[in-house]
N, CA, C, O and CB atoms as a CASP TS submission, in Angstrom:
PFRMAT TS
TARGET T0000
AUTHOR 0000-0000-0000
METHOD Language model
MODEL 1
PARENT N/A
ATOM      1  N   MET     1     -10.772 -15.867  28.660  1.00  0.00           N
ATOM      2  CA  MET     1      -9.597 -16.352  27.774  1.00  0.00           C
ATOM      3  C   MET     1     -10.093 -15.970  26.486  1.00  0.00           C
ATOM      4  O   MET     1     -11.149 -16.148  25.879  1.00  0.00           O
ATOM      5  CB  MET     1      -9.224 -17.972  27.847  1.00  0.00           C
ATOM      6  N   ALA     2      -8.535 -15.136  26.152  1.00  0.00           N
ATOM      7  CA  ALA     2      -8.727 -14.302  24.928  1.00  0.00           C
ATOM      8  C   ALA     2      -8.979 -15.298  23.671  1.00  0.00           C
ATOM      9  O   ALA     2      -8.568 -16.452  23.790  1.00  0.00           O
ATOM     10  CB  ALA     2      -7.379 -13.328  24.679  1.00  0.00           C
ATOM     11  N   LEU     3      -9.603 -14.930  22.528  1.00  0.00           N
ATOM     12  CA  LEU     3      -9.784 -15.495  21.382  1.00  0.00           C
ATOM     13  C   LEU     3      -8.260 -15.747  20.402  1.00  0.00           C
ATOM     14  O   LEU     3      -7.899 -16.720  19.740  1.00  0.00           O
ATOM     15  CB  LEU     3     -10.866 -14.558  20.733  1.00  0.00           C
ATOM     16  N   PHE     4      -7.665 -14.538  20.635  1.00  0.00           N
ATOM     17  CA  PHE     4      -6.505 -14.277  19.582  1.00  0.00           C
ATOM     18  C   PHE     4      -5.494 -13.948  20.586  1.00  0.00           C
ATOM     19  O   PHE     4      -5.785 -13.291  21.586  1.00  0.00           O
ATOM     20  CB  PHE     4      -6.748 -13.008  18.373  1.00  0.00           C
ATOM     21  N   LYS     5      -4.224 -14.416  20.337  1.00  0.00           N
ATOM     22  CA  LYS     5      -2.949 -13.823  20.966  1.00  0.00           C
ATOM     23  C   LYS     5      -2.375 -12.913  20.246  1.00  0.00           C
ATOM     24  O   LYS     5      -2.240 -12.941  19.023  1.00  0.00           O
ATOM     25  CB  LYS     5      -1.953 -14.725  21.233  1.00  0.00           C
ATOM     26  N   LYS     6      -1.958 -11.933  21.116  1.00  0.00           N
ATOM     27  CA  LYS     6      -1.322 -10.733  20.591  1.00  0.00           C
ATOM     28  C   LYS     6       0.281 -11.141  20.177  1.00  0.00           C
ATOM     29  O   LYS     6       1.215 -11.488  20.900  1.00  0.00           O
ATOM     30  CB  LYS     6      -1.414  -9.493  21.790  1.00  0.00           C
ATOM     31  N   ARG     7       0.200 -10.964  18.799  1.00  0.00           N
ATOM     32  CA  ARG     7       1.671 -11.442  18.367  1.00  0.00           C
ATOM     33  C   ARG     7       2.576 -10.266  18.496  1.00  0.00           C
ATOM     34  O   ARG     7       2.325  -9.219  17.899  1.00  0.00           O
ATOM     35  CB  ARG     7       1.756 -12.011  16.791  1.00  0.00           C
ATOM     36  N   THR     8       3.783 -10.430  19.376  1.00  0.00           N
ATOM     37  CA  THR     8       4.372  -9.155  19.642  1.00  0.00           C
ATOM     38  C   THR     8       6.180  -9.412  18.814  1.00  0.00           C
ATOM     39  O   THR     8       7.129  -8.662  19.045  1.00  0.00           O
ATOM     40  CB  THR     8       4.305  -8.855  21.674  1.00  0.00           C
ATOM     41  N   VAL     9       6.225 -10.447  18.021  1.00  0.00           N
ATOM     42  CA  VAL     9       7.405 -10.711  17.615  1.00  0.00           C
ATOM     43  C   VAL     9       6.950 -11.078  16.173  1.00  0.00           C
ATOM     44  O   VAL     9       5.936 -11.753  15.991  1.00  0.00           O
ATOM     45  CB  VAL     9       8.185 -11.762  18.487  1.00  0.00           C
ATOM     46  N   GLY    10       7.751 -10.602  15.113  1.00  0.00           N
ATOM     47  CA  GLY    10       7.529 -11.068  13.903  1.00  0.00           C
ATOM     48  C   GLY    10       8.392 -12.254  13.355  1.00  0.00           C
ATOM     49  O   GLY    10       9.481 -12.518  13.865  1.00  0.00           O
ATOM     50  N   LYS    11       7.908 -12.920  12.364  1.00  0.00           N
ATOM     51  CA  LYS    11       9.057 -13.741  11.665  1.00  0.00           C
ATOM     52  C   LYS    11      10.159 -12.934  10.650  1.00  0.00           C
ATOM     53  O   LYS    11      10.134 -11.858  10.052  1.00  0.00           O
ATOM     54  CB  LYS    11       8.299 -14.873  10.751  1.00  0.00           C
ATOM     55  N   PRO    12      10.997 -13.883  10.763  1.00  0.00           N
ATOM     56  CA  PRO    12      12.226 -13.280  10.044  1.00  0.00           C
ATOM     57  C   PRO    12      11.732 -13.193   8.553  1.00  0.00           C
ATOM     58  O   PRO    12      10.969 -14.083   8.178  1.00  0.00           O
ATOM     59  CB  PRO    12      13.678 -14.259  10.205  1.00  0.00           C
ATOM     60  N   GLY    13      12.059 -12.299   7.750  1.00  0.00           N
ATOM     61  CA  GLY    13      11.701 -12.317   6.560  1.00  0.00           C
ATOM     62  C   GLY    13      10.306 -11.445   6.403  1.00  0.00           C
ATOM     63  O   GLY    13       9.915 -11.199   5.262  1.00  0.00           O
ATOM     64  N   GLU    14       9.675 -11.052   7.360  1.00  0.00           N
ATOM     65  CA  GLU    14       8.292 -10.394   7.182  1.00  0.00           C
ATOM     66  C   GLU    14       8.656  -9.070   7.036  1.00  0.00           C
ATOM     67  O   GLU    14       9.487  -8.634   7.834  1.00  0.00           O
ATOM     68  CB  GLU    14       7.228 -10.581   8.366  1.00  0.00           C
ATOM     69  N   TRP    15       8.189  -8.303   6.145  1.00  0.00           N
ATOM     70  CA  TRP    15       8.647  -7.022   6.262  1.00  0.00           C
ATOM     71  C   TRP    15       7.486  -6.123   6.296  1.00  0.00           C
ATOM     72  O   TRP    15       6.576  -6.367   5.504  1.00  0.00           O
ATOM     73  CB  TRP    15       9.571  -6.693   5.203  1.00  0.00           C
ATOM     74  N   TYR    16       7.362  -4.989   7.195  1.00  0.00           N
ATOM     75  CA  TYR    16       6.273  -4.065   7.025  1.00  0.00           C
ATOM     76  C   TYR    16       6.605  -2.530   6.877  1.00  0.00           C
ATOM     77  O   TYR    16       7.687  -2.096   7.270  1.00  0.00           O
ATOM     78  CB  TYR    16       5.402  -4.242   8.160  1.00  0.00           C
ATOM     79  N   TYR    17       5.660  -1.726   6.306  1.00  0.00           N
ATOM     80  CA  TYR    17       6.001  -0.538   6.187  1.00  0.00           C
ATOM     81  C   TYR    17       4.671   0.472   7.633  1.00  0.00           C
ATOM     82  O   TYR    17       3.442   0.544   7.673  1.00  0.00           O
ATOM     83  CB  TYR    17       5.842  -0.214   4.215  1.00  0.00           C
ATOM     84  N   CYS    18       5.745   1.029   8.532  1.00  0.00           N
ATOM     85  CA  CYS    18       4.743   1.753   9.538  1.00  0.00           C
ATOM     86  C   CYS    18       4.705   2.996   9.074  1.00  0.00           C
ATOM     87  O   CYS    18       5.555   3.859   8.850  1.00  0.00           O
ATOM     88  CB  CYS    18       5.118   1.786  11.070  1.00  0.00           C
ATOM     89  N   LEU    19       3.122   2.888   8.935  1.00  0.00           N
ATOM     90  CA  LEU    19       2.696   4.495   8.443  1.00  0.00           C
ATOM     91  C   LEU    19       2.953   5.522   9.567  1.00  0.00           C
ATOM     92  O   LEU    19       3.267   6.665   9.232  1.00  0.00           O
ATOM     93  CB  LEU    19       0.968   4.647   8.053  1.00  0.00           C
ATOM     94  N   GLN    20       2.853   5.229  10.769  1.00  0.00           N
ATOM     95  CA  GLN    20       2.982   6.182  11.911  1.00  0.00           C
ATOM     96  C   GLN    20       4.383   6.729  12.058  1.00  0.00           C
ATOM     97  O   GLN    20       4.462   7.951  12.185  1.00  0.00           O
ATOM     98  CB  GLN    20       2.581   5.506  13.218  1.00  0.00           C
ATOM     99  N   HIS    21       5.455   6.055  12.061  1.00  0.00           N
ATOM    100  CA  HIS    21       6.875   6.337  12.032  1.00  0.00           C
ATOM    101  C   HIS    21       7.508   6.363  10.849  1.00  0.00           C
ATOM    102  O   HIS    21       8.723   6.563  10.862  1.00  0.00           O
ATOM    103  CB  HIS    21       7.533   5.517  12.738  1.00  0.00           C
ATOM    104  N   GLN    22       6.844   6.173   9.637  1.00  0.00           N
ATOM    105  CA  GLN    22       7.581   6.057   8.159  1.00  0.00           C
ATOM    106  C   GLN    22       8.644   5.434   8.023  1.00  0.00           C
ATOM    107  O   GLN    22       9.562   5.941   7.377  1.00  0.00           O
ATOM    108  CB  GLN    22       7.953   7.186   7.589  1.00  0.00           C
ATOM    109  N   LYS    23       8.757   4.274   8.562  1.00  0.00           N
ATOM    110  CA  LYS    23      10.052   3.462   8.361  1.00  0.00           C
ATOM    111  C   LYS    23       9.646   1.963   7.964  1.00  0.00           C
ATOM    112  O   LYS    23       8.446   1.689   7.989  1.00  0.00           O
ATOM    113  CB  LYS    23      10.994   3.465   9.786  1.00  0.00           C
ATOM    114  N   VAL    24      10.464   1.088   7.641  1.00  0.00           N
ATOM    115  CA  VAL    24      10.339  -0.169   7.148  1.00  0.00           C
ATOM    116  C   VAL    24      10.747  -0.703   8.426  1.00  0.00           C
ATOM    117  O   VAL    24      11.681  -0.279   9.106  1.00  0.00           O
ATOM    118  CB  VAL    24      11.136  -0.571   5.840  1.00  0.00           C
ATOM    119  N   GLU    25       9.876  -1.792   8.739  1.00  0.00           N
ATOM    120  CA  GLU    25      10.182  -2.869  10.079  1.00  0.00           C
ATOM    121  C   GLU    25      10.125  -4.467   9.455  1.00  0.00           C
ATOM    122  O   GLU    25       9.372  -4.993   8.635  1.00  0.00           O
ATOM    123  CB  GLU    25       8.748  -2.683  11.499  1.00  0.00           C
ATOM    124  N   GLU    26      11.290  -4.978  10.246  1.00  0.00           N
ATOM    125  CA  GLU    26      11.006  -6.516  10.011  1.00  0.00           C
ATOM    126  C   GLU    26      10.222  -7.053  11.101  1.00  0.00           C
ATOM    127  O   GLU    26      10.528  -6.905  12.284  1.00  0.00           O
ATOM    128  CB  GLU    26      12.319  -7.387   9.902  1.00  0.00           C
ATOM    129  N   GLY    27       9.267  -7.642  10.709  1.00  0.00           N
ATOM    130  CA  GLY    27       8.373  -8.406  11.456  1.00  0.00           C
ATOM    131  C   GLY    27       7.209  -7.070  12.268  1.00  0.00           C
ATOM    132  O   GLY    27       7.485  -5.879  12.130  1.00  0.00           O
ATOM    133  N   PRO    28       6.133  -7.459  12.958  1.00  0.00           N
ATOM    134  CA  PRO    28       5.283  -6.644  13.416  1.00  0.00           C
ATOM    135  C   PRO    28       5.766  -5.890  14.704  1.00  0.00           C
ATOM    136  O   PRO    28       5.662  -6.294  15.863  1.00  0.00           O
ATOM    137  CB  PRO    28       4.127  -7.356  13.583  1.00  0.00           C
ATOM    138  N   GLU    29       6.320  -4.707  14.264  1.00  0.00           N
ATOM    139  CA  GLU    29       6.682  -4.003  15.698  1.00  0.00           C
ATOM    140  C   GLU    29       5.525  -3.100  16.062  1.00  0.00           C
ATOM    141  O   GLU    29       5.224  -2.873  17.234  1.00  0.00           O
ATOM    142  CB  GLU    29       8.119  -3.048  15.649  1.00  0.00           C
ATOM    143  N   CYS    30       4.961  -2.651  15.145  1.00  0.00           N
ATOM    144  CA  CYS    30       3.537  -1.284  15.699  1.00  0.00           C
ATOM    145  C   CYS    30       2.219  -2.303  15.388  1.00  0.00           C
ATOM    146  O   CYS    30       2.195  -3.355  14.750  1.00  0.00           O
ATOM    147  CB  CYS    30       3.359   0.727  14.287  1.00  0.00           C
ATOM    148  N   PRO    31       1.456  -1.794  15.881  1.00  0.00           N
ATOM    149  CA  PRO    31      -0.066  -2.263  15.476  1.00  0.00           C
ATOM    150  C   PRO    31      -0.451  -2.439  13.989  1.00  0.00           C
ATOM    151  O   PRO    31      -0.031  -1.668  13.126  1.00  0.00           O
ATOM    152  CB  PRO    31      -1.086  -1.206  15.998  1.00  0.00           C
ATOM    153  N   ALA    32      -1.193  -3.392  13.747  1.00  0.00           N
ATOM    154  CA  ALA    32      -1.851  -3.297  12.370  1.00  0.00           C
ATOM    155  C   ALA    32      -2.519  -2.406  11.897  1.00  0.00           C
ATOM    156  O   ALA    32      -2.709  -2.380  10.681  1.00  0.00           O
ATOM    157  CB  ALA    32      -2.551  -4.079  12.148  1.00  0.00           C
ATOM    158  N   LYS    33      -2.981  -1.568  12.625  1.00  0.00           N
ATOM    159  CA  LYS    33      -3.718  -0.452  12.168  1.00  0.00           C
ATOM    160  C   LYS    33      -2.780   0.840  11.375  1.00  0.00           C
ATOM    161  O   LYS    33      -3.152   1.627  10.504  1.00  0.00           O
ATOM    162  CB  LYS    33      -4.473   0.074  13.504  1.00  0.00           C
ATOM    163  N   ASP    34      -1.600   0.720  11.968  1.00  0.00           N
ATOM    164  CA  ASP    34      -0.440   1.806  11.703  1.00  0.00           C
ATOM    165  C   ASP    34       0.401   1.014  10.629  1.00  0.00           C
ATOM    166  O   ASP    34       1.544   1.469  10.574  1.00  0.00           O
ATOM    167  CB  ASP    34       0.566   2.254  13.201  1.00  0.00           C
ATOM    168  N   ARG    35       0.188  -0.009   9.778  1.00  0.00           N
ATOM    169  CA  ARG    35       1.208  -0.540   8.944  1.00  0.00           C
ATOM    170  C   ARG    35       0.745  -1.093   7.552  1.00  0.00           C
ATOM    171  O   ARG    35      -0.464  -1.246   7.382  1.00  0.00           O
ATOM    172  CB  ARG    35       1.877  -1.596   9.695  1.00  0.00           C
ATOM    173  N   PHE    36       1.432  -1.337   6.763  1.00  0.00           N
ATOM    174  CA  PHE    36       0.873  -1.901   5.301  1.00  0.00           C
ATOM    175  C   PHE    36       1.698  -3.228   5.494  1.00  0.00           C
ATOM    176  O   PHE    36       2.567  -3.226   6.366  1.00  0.00           O
ATOM    177  CB  PHE    36       1.303  -0.863   3.664  1.00  0.00           C
ATOM    178  N   GLY    37       1.507  -4.271   4.803  1.00  0.00           N
ATOM    179  CA  GLY    37       2.610  -5.617   4.888  1.00  0.00           C
ATOM    180  C   GLY    37       1.830  -6.810   5.349  1.00  0.00           C
ATOM    181  O   GLY    37       0.735  -6.641   5.885  1.00  0.00           O
ATOM    182  N   PRO    38       2.322  -7.987   5.174  1.00  0.00           N
ATOM    183  CA  PRO    38       3.728  -7.778   4.826  1.00  0.00           C
ATOM    184  C   PRO    38       3.980  -7.990   3.730  1.00  0.00           C
ATOM    185  O   PRO    38       3.135  -8.445   2.959  1.00  0.00           O
ATOM    186  CB  PRO    38       4.568  -8.391   5.425  1.00  0.00           C
ATOM    187  N   TYR    39       5.522  -7.646   3.284  1.00  0.00           N
ATOM    188  CA  TYR    39       6.049  -7.622   2.089  1.00  0.00           C
ATOM    189  C   TYR    39       7.202  -8.914   2.079  1.00  0.00           C
ATOM    190  O   TYR    39       7.622  -9.418   3.121  1.00  0.00           O
ATOM    191  CB  TYR    39       6.625  -6.109   1.829  1.00  0.00           C
ATOM    192  N   ALA    40       7.525  -9.244   1.030  1.00  0.00           N
ATOM    193  CA  ALA    40       8.456 -10.233   0.890  1.00  0.00           C
ATOM    194  C   ALA    40       9.810  -9.638   1.197  1.00  0.00           C
ATOM    195  O   ALA    40      10.699 -10.332   1.691  1.00  0.00           O
ATOM    196  CB  ALA    40       8.380 -10.839  -0.459  1.00  0.00           C
ATOM    197  N   SER    41       9.963  -8.474   0.935  1.00  0.00           N
ATOM    198  CA  SER    41      11.678  -7.952   0.986  1.00  0.00           C
ATOM    199  C   SER    41      11.523  -6.736   1.649  1.00  0.00           C
ATOM    200  O   SER    41      10.441  -6.163   1.773  1.00  0.00           O
ATOM    201  CB  SER    41      12.571  -7.645  -0.607  1.00  0.00           C
ATOM    202  N   ARG    42      12.601  -6.330   2.080  1.00  0.00           N
ATOM    203  CA  ARG    42      12.687  -4.874   2.638  1.00  0.00           C
ATOM    204  C   ARG    42      12.445  -3.832   1.560  1.00  0.00           C
ATOM    205  O   ARG    42      11.773  -2.816   1.741  1.00  0.00           O
ATOM    206  CB  ARG    42      14.119  -4.586   3.280  1.00  0.00           C
ATOM    207  N   GLU    43      12.954  -4.114   0.594  1.00  0.00           N
ATOM    208  CA  GLU    43      13.133  -3.049  -0.582  1.00  0.00           C
ATOM    209  C   GLU    43      11.316  -2.788  -0.935  1.00  0.00           C
ATOM    210  O   GLU    43      10.829  -1.658  -0.975  1.00  0.00           O
ATOM    211  CB  GLU    43      14.256  -3.866  -2.214  1.00  0.00           C
ATOM    212  N   GLU    44      10.570  -3.970  -1.145  1.00  0.00           N
ATOM    213  CA  GLU    44       9.238  -3.826  -1.463  1.00  0.00           C
ATOM    214  C   GLU    44       8.580  -3.155  -0.360  1.00  0.00           C
ATOM    215  O   GLU    44       7.945  -2.124  -0.582  1.00  0.00           O
ATOM    216  CB  GLU    44       8.619  -5.085  -1.775  1.00  0.00           C
ATOM    217  N   ALA    45       8.684  -3.709   0.978  1.00  0.00           N
ATOM    218  CA  ALA    45       8.156  -2.387   1.888  1.00  0.00           C
ATOM    219  C   ALA    45       8.454  -1.036   1.865  1.00  0.00           C
ATOM    220  O   ALA    45       7.624  -0.147   2.051  1.00  0.00           O
ATOM    221  CB  ALA    45       8.429  -2.518   3.064  1.00  0.00           C
ATOM    222  N   ALA    46       9.874  -0.839   1.593  1.00  0.00           N
ATOM    223  CA  ALA    46      10.417   0.542   1.563  1.00  0.00           C
ATOM    224  C   ALA    46       9.682   1.313   0.362  1.00  0.00           C
ATOM    225  O   ALA    46       9.883   2.512   0.170  1.00  0.00           O
ATOM    226  CB  ALA    46      12.075   0.516   1.361  1.00  0.00           C
ATOM    227  N   HIS    47       8.807   0.534  -0.443  1.00  0.00           N
ATOM    228  CA  HIS    47       8.033   1.294  -1.818  1.00  0.00           C
ATOM    229  C   HIS    47       6.503   0.805  -1.498  1.00  0.00           C
ATOM    230  O   HIS    47       5.668   0.521  -2.357  1.00  0.00           O
ATOM    231  CB  HIS    47       8.671   0.619  -3.672  1.00  0.00           C
ATOM    232  N   ALA    48       6.323   0.769  -0.170  1.00  0.00           N
ATOM    233  CA  ALA    48       4.887   0.376   0.056  1.00  0.00           C
ATOM    234  C   ALA    48       3.855   1.893  -0.180  1.00  0.00           C
ATOM    235  O   ALA    48       2.655   1.781  -0.428  1.00  0.00           O
ATOM    236  CB  ALA    48       4.775  -0.335   1.818  1.00  0.00           C
ATOM    237  N   MET    49       4.416   3.017  -0.080  1.00  0.00           N
ATOM    238  CA  MET    49       3.336   4.151  -0.145  1.00  0.00           C
ATOM    239  C   MET    49       3.347   4.255  -1.933  1.00  0.00           C
ATOM    240  O   MET    49       2.266   4.584  -2.421  1.00  0.00           O
ATOM    241  CB  MET    49       3.893   5.864   0.858  1.00  0.00           C
ATOM    242  N   ASP    50       4.295   4.041  -2.737  1.00  0.00           N
ATOM    243  CA  ASP    50       4.041   4.048  -4.203  1.00  0.00           C
ATOM    244  C   ASP    50       3.357   3.092  -4.665  1.00  0.00           C
ATOM    245  O   ASP    50       2.703   3.212  -5.701  1.00  0.00           O
ATOM    246  CB  ASP    50       5.085   4.052  -4.929  1.00  0.00           C
ATOM    247  N   ILE    51       3.418   1.692  -3.767  1.00  0.00           N
ATOM    248  CA  ILE    51       2.401   0.536  -4.356  1.00  0.00           C
ATOM    249  C   ILE    51       0.820   0.949  -4.122  1.00  0.00           C
ATOM    250  O   ILE    51      -0.049   0.727  -4.966  1.00  0.00           O
ATOM    251  CB  ILE    51       2.695  -1.025  -3.507  1.00  0.00           C
ATOM    252  N   ALA    52       0.552   1.652  -2.709  1.00  0.00           N
ATOM    253  CA  ALA    52      -0.451   1.866  -2.614  1.00  0.00           C
ATOM    254  C   ALA    52      -1.101   3.105  -3.441  1.00  0.00           C
ATOM    255  O   ALA    52      -2.307   3.164  -3.683  1.00  0.00           O
ATOM    256  CB  ALA    52      -0.498   1.837  -1.470  1.00  0.00           C
ATOM    257  N   GLN    53      -0.265   3.976  -3.799  1.00  0.00           N
ATOM    258  CA  GLN    53      -0.677   4.858  -4.768  1.00  0.00           C
ATOM    259  C   GLN    53      -0.889   4.474  -6.007  1.00  0.00           C
ATOM    260  O   GLN    53      -1.733   5.016  -6.721  1.00  0.00           O
ATOM    261  CB  GLN    53       0.057   5.745  -4.849  1.00  0.00           C
ATOM    262  N   GLU    54       0.139   3.131  -6.529  1.00  0.00           N
ATOM    263  CA  GLU    54      -0.636   2.834  -8.021  1.00  0.00           C
ATOM    264  C   GLU    54      -1.827   2.030  -7.686  1.00  0.00           C
ATOM    265  O   GLU    54      -2.679   1.955  -8.571  1.00  0.00           O
ATOM    266  CB  GLU    54       0.324   1.913  -9.207  1.00  0.00           C
ATOM    267  N   ARG    55      -2.043   1.422  -6.588  1.00  0.00           N
ATOM    268  CA  ARG    55      -3.229   0.481  -6.164  1.00  0.00           C
ATOM    269  C   ARG    55      -4.614   1.494  -6.232  1.00  0.00           C
ATOM    270  O   ARG    55      -5.616   1.255  -6.906  1.00  0.00           O
ATOM    271  CB  ARG    55      -2.941  -0.212  -4.426  1.00  0.00           C
ATOM    272  N   ASN    56      -4.421   2.569  -5.443  1.00  0.00           N
ATOM    273  CA  ASN    56      -5.398   3.449  -5.476  1.00  0.00           C
ATOM    274  C   ASN    56      -5.728   4.104  -6.788  1.00  0.00           C
ATOM    275  O   ASN    56      -6.931   4.262  -7.000  1.00  0.00           O
ATOM    276  CB  ASN    56      -5.114   4.336  -4.582  1.00  0.00           C
ATOM    277  N   LEU    57      -4.735   4.585  -7.868  1.00  0.00           N
ATOM    278  CA  LEU    57      -5.302   5.047  -9.282  1.00  0.00           C
ATOM    279  C   LEU    57      -5.882   4.042  -9.861  1.00  0.00           C
ATOM    280  O   LEU    57      -6.967   4.342 -10.359  1.00  0.00           O
ATOM    281  CB  LEU    57      -4.326   5.567 -10.261  1.00  0.00           C
ATOM    282  N   GLU    58      -5.414   2.454 -10.036  1.00  0.00           N
ATOM    283  CA  GLU    58      -5.885   1.682 -10.445  1.00  0.00           C
ATOM    284  C   GLU    58      -7.523   1.598 -10.269  1.00  0.00           C
ATOM    285  O   GLU    58      -8.289   1.462 -11.223  1.00  0.00           O
ATOM    286  CB  GLU    58      -5.167   0.850 -10.060  1.00  0.00           C
ATOM    287  N   TRP    59      -7.973   1.712  -8.762  1.00  0.00           N
ATOM    288  CA  TRP    59      -8.940   1.458  -8.255  1.00  0.00           C
ATOM    289  C   TRP    59     -10.028   2.550  -8.812  1.00  0.00           C
ATOM    290  O   TRP    59     -11.196   2.328  -9.128  1.00  0.00           O
ATOM    291  CB  TRP    59      -8.661   1.360  -6.890  1.00  0.00           C
ATOM    292  N   GLU    60      -9.246   3.913  -8.845  1.00  0.00           N
ATOM    293  CA  GLU    60     -10.197   5.002  -9.188  1.00  0.00           C
ATOM    294  C   GLU    60     -10.442   5.239 -10.525  1.00  0.00           C
ATOM    295  O   GLU    60     -11.300   6.030 -10.915  1.00  0.00           O
ATOM    296  CB  GLU    60      -9.804   6.184  -8.684  1.00  0.00           C
ATOM    297  N   THR    61      -9.608   4.480 -11.363  1.00  0.00           N
ATOM    298  CA  THR    61      -9.983   4.362 -13.087  1.00  0.00           C
ATOM    299  C   THR    61     -10.396   3.122 -13.335  1.00  0.00           C
ATOM    300  O   THR    61     -10.307   2.723 -14.496  1.00  0.00           O
ATOM    301  CB  THR    61      -8.744   4.605 -14.175  1.00  0.00           C
ATOM    302  N   ASP    62     -10.918   2.270 -12.341  1.00  0.00           N
ATOM    303  CA  ASP    62     -11.428   0.947 -12.903  1.00  0.00           C
ATOM    304  C   ASP    62     -13.149   1.487 -13.272  1.00  0.00           C
ATOM    305  O   ASP    62     -13.854   2.191 -12.549  1.00  0.00           O
ATOM    306  CB  ASP    62     -11.248  -0.550 -11.535  1.00  0.00           C
ATOM    307  N   PRO    63     -13.439   1.000 -14.379  1.00  0.00           N
ATOM    308  CA  PRO    63     -14.919   1.249 -15.008  1.00  0.00           C
ATOM    309  C   PRO    63     -15.869   0.227 -14.456  1.00  0.00           C
ATOM    310  O   PRO    63     -17.064   0.461 -14.638  1.00  0.00           O
ATOM    311  CB  PRO    63     -14.952   1.119 -16.684  1.00  0.00           C
ATOM    312  N   ARG    64     -15.619  -0.605 -13.966  1.00  0.00           N
ATOM    313  CA  ARG    64     -16.304  -1.618 -12.971  1.00  0.00           C
ATOM    314  C   ARG    64     -16.798  -0.903 -11.775  1.00  0.00           C
ATOM    315  O   ARG    64     -17.919  -1.112 -11.312  1.00  0.00           O
ATOM    316  CB  ARG    64     -15.305  -2.771 -12.475  1.00  0.00           C
ATOM    317  N   TRP    65     -16.055  -0.157 -11.337  1.00  0.00           N
ATOM    318  CA  TRP    65     -16.259   0.544  -9.907  1.00  0.00           C
ATOM    319  C   TRP    65     -17.072   1.898 -10.201  1.00  0.00           C
ATOM    320  O   TRP    65     -17.515   2.418  -9.177  1.00  0.00           O
ATOM    321  CB  TRP    65     -14.688   0.923  -9.107  1.00  0.00           C
ATOM    322  N   HIS    66     -17.297   2.437 -11.164  1.00  0.00           N
ATOM    323  CA  HIS    66     -17.680   3.781 -11.599  1.00  0.00           C
ATOM    324  C   HIS    66     -18.943   3.689 -12.490  1.00  0.00           C
ATOM    325  O   HIS    66     -18.831   3.539 -13.707  1.00  0.00           O
ATOM    326  CB  HIS    66     -16.493   4.473 -12.375  1.00  0.00           C
ATOM    327  N   ASP    67     -20.126   3.778 -11.886  1.00  0.00           N
ATOM    328  CA  ASP    67     -21.273   3.592 -12.923  1.00  0.00           C
ATOM    329  C   ASP    67     -21.503   4.869 -13.192  1.00  0.00           C
ATOM    330  O   ASP    67     -22.701   4.790 -13.465  1.00  0.00           O
ATOM    331  CB  ASP    67     -22.602   2.837 -12.487  1.00  0.00           C
ATOM    332  N   ARG    68     -21.212   6.072 -13.324  1.00  0.00           N
ATOM    333  CA  ARG    68     -21.548   7.517 -13.739  1.00  0.00           C
ATOM    334  C   ARG    68     -21.528   7.209 -15.221  1.00  0.00           C
ATOM    335  O   ARG    68     -20.841   6.413 -15.862  1.00  0.00           O
ATOM    336  CB  ARG    68     -20.427   8.800 -13.217  1.00  0.00           C
ATOM    337  N   GLY    69     -22.542   8.121 -15.615  1.00  0.00           N
ATOM    338  CA  GLY    69     -22.875   8.299 -16.927  1.00  0.00           C
ATOM    339  C   GLY    69     -24.111   7.197 -17.641  1.00  0.00           C
ATOM    340  O   GLY    69     -24.503   7.288 -18.805  1.00  0.00           O
ATOM    341  N   LYS    70     -24.464   6.437 -16.896  1.00  0.00           N
ATOM    342  CA  LYS    70     -25.623   5.499 -17.150  1.00  0.00           C
ATOM    343  C   LYS    70     -26.698   6.312 -16.904  1.00  0.00           C
ATOM    344  O   LYS    70     -26.621   7.267 -16.131  1.00  0.00           O
ATOM    345  CB  LYS    70     -25.686   4.200 -16.291  1.00  0.00           C
ATOM    346  N   PRO    71     -27.849   5.965 -17.589  1.00  0.00           N
ATOM    347  CA  PRO    71     -29.290   6.875 -17.921  1.00  0.00           C
ATOM    348  C   PRO    71     -29.853   6.831 -16.188  1.00  0.00           C
ATOM    349  O   PRO    71     -30.214   7.880 -15.656  1.00  0.00           O
ATOM    350  CB  PRO    71     -30.715   5.853 -19.382  1.00  0.00           C
ATOM    351  N   SER    72     -29.868   5.762 -15.570  1.00  0.00           N
ATOM    352  CA  SER    72     -30.482   5.616 -14.183  1.00  0.00           C
ATOM    353  C   SER    72     -29.785   6.047 -13.216  1.00  0.00           C
ATOM    354  O   SER    72     -30.176   5.801 -12.075  1.00  0.00           O
ATOM    355  CB  SER    72     -30.778   4.391 -13.824  1.00  0.00           C
ATOM    356  N   ASP    73     -28.419   6.895 -13.450  1.00  0.00           N
ATOM    357  CA  ASP    73     -27.664   7.497 -12.246  1.00  0.00           C
ATOM    358  C   ASP    73     -28.209   8.808 -12.301  1.00  0.00           C
ATOM    359  O   ASP    73     -28.164   9.495 -13.322  1.00  0.00           O
ATOM    360  CB  ASP    73     -26.002   7.486 -12.300  1.00  0.00           C
ATOM    361  N   PRO    74     -28.822   9.245 -11.022  1.00  0.00           N
ATOM    362  CA  PRO    74     -29.129  10.545 -10.801  1.00  0.00           C
ATOM    363  C   PRO    74     -27.870  11.242 -10.845  1.00  0.00           C
ATOM    364  O   PRO    74     -28.159  12.421 -11.045  1.00  0.00           O
ATOM    365  CB  PRO    74     -29.862  10.753  -9.573  1.00  0.00           C
ATOM    366  N   GLU    75     -26.931  11.148 -10.781  1.00  0.00           N
ATOM    367  CA  GLU    75     -25.433  12.127 -10.424  1.00  0.00           C
ATOM    368  C   GLU    75     -24.795  12.250 -11.840  1.00  0.00           C
ATOM    369  O   GLU    75     -23.862  13.049 -11.908  1.00  0.00           O
ATOM    370  CB  GLU    75     -24.094  11.248  -9.200  1.00  0.00           C
ATOM    371  N   ALA    76     -25.117  11.639 -12.901  1.00  0.00           N
ATOM    372  CA  ALA    76     -24.746  11.645 -14.447  1.00  0.00           C
ATOM    373  C   ALA    76     -24.873  12.886 -14.976  1.00  0.00           C
ATOM    374  O   ALA    76     -24.626  13.078 -16.167  1.00  0.00           O
ATOM    375  CB  ALA    76     -25.584  10.748 -15.308  1.00  0.00           C
TER
END
C-alpha cells in the first residue's frame, strides 16, 4: 500500500511553471521535480524564472550566509 497517492489533477486556481516545457500550467501537469509553484495567479507563474533569479540574488548577497573575511576562515 502506497503512503502517498499520486496527484494527477490539480486544483483550479493553482498555477505552476514547468521548467521542462517552459510554460505555465494550471494544476500540476508535470512531475514536481520539473516545476515551480504553486503560484496564486497565471501572471505570477509566468514570472517564475524572474522570481527565482531575484531570490537567488538575495541569497547570494545575504551576509548571514557568507562568512568570508573572518580571521578564522581559511578562504579569506
